N, C-alpha and C positions, 0 to 999 in steps of 0.2 A: 506493501499499500505505500503510496505518496500520500503528500500533505501540501492541502493550499489553503485559502482564504477568499470568501464567498466575499463582492465588495458593491456589488450592484445585482441587478434583477436576473437570479436565474430560475428557469420556467423547468418543468418537469409536469409529465400527464399520467397518470395511474390508469390504465389499461383505456376507458373512452371515454373517462372523466374528465373534467374539467381539468384547466394550467392549474398549477400547485407553483408556489416560488422555495427553492431552497431561502432558511433562513440567512443573514448576512454571519459571517466570523469563517470557523476552521470548520473544515471539512477533508476528509481523507478520501481520496479515489482509487479506484483502479482499470487501465485501459483494457477493456480486450481488444478482438479483432473488431467490431461494427459498433460496440458502446462502451462507455464509461461508467463505470457503477460509483455513485456518492452516499459516503454514509455521513452524519454528525449527530449531532447531540450530547448529551452531558453522562453521568454515570450510572441514572435509571434511565433514563430514555435515549432509547437509537432510535434512526429514522433512516431511511436510503432509498435511494432510487436511482433510475437507470436514463442513461439521456444518448441520444445518438454522438459517433465520434465526434460527425462534423460540426452541431450542434455548438461542444464542448468546446471544439476550436476555436470558435466562432467568441464566444463566452472569454478564451483566454484572451484573442485578438482585442479583444476592446474591453480589457480589462475587468470584466468584473467576475472572471475570476484568476486570480495573481495564482502561480504557483510559488510553492515555498524553495527556497536556495536550498539546496542543499552543501 
């Protein structure tokens, strides 16, 4: 897993449901072949979502997602 910060509007959809926003702050992510899995939360509550890799790259280029420096 890699780390990043959400600084802007990052949206995901669960199934055919409405668009939801990933909250600002720390997230962990793992890039797959065609999508990126994001996870966030605290010690008691964790949430996750998968977004298309092209959307993830667009969010990074717009600095809505800022990748952690290693």
